[in-house]
C-alpha positions, 0 to 999 in steps of 0.5 A: 889477440883472440886467445888472450881476450877469451882468457880475460872474459873467462877470468871476468866470469863468462860462463861460455864464449862464442867463437866466430869462424870467419866466412868470406860472404857473411851477408846474413850478419850485421855490419860488426860481424861482417867487418870482423870476418873480413878483418880476420880473413885479411890476416890469413886466419884459417879454420885450423888456426882456430882449432889450434887456438881452442886446443891451447885454451883447453890445455895447460895450467890455466885451461879454459873449462867453460863451453866454447861455442862456434858460430859458423855457416 
């Protein structure tokens, strides 16, 4: 799951993390990002789910403090 992967990346030394907000027609993106958007949307991910995840990442004993940057249209 994305939240877990972000925590792993930060623990491994990432100094920032880009979070893609899925879009229904990502024609300006390459095939990997297009497939990721399609897959995320097919599971019912909504933008509020992403914001909730960021809130969880930013709070608690193991809060993520590196910049989290959104990629969106």
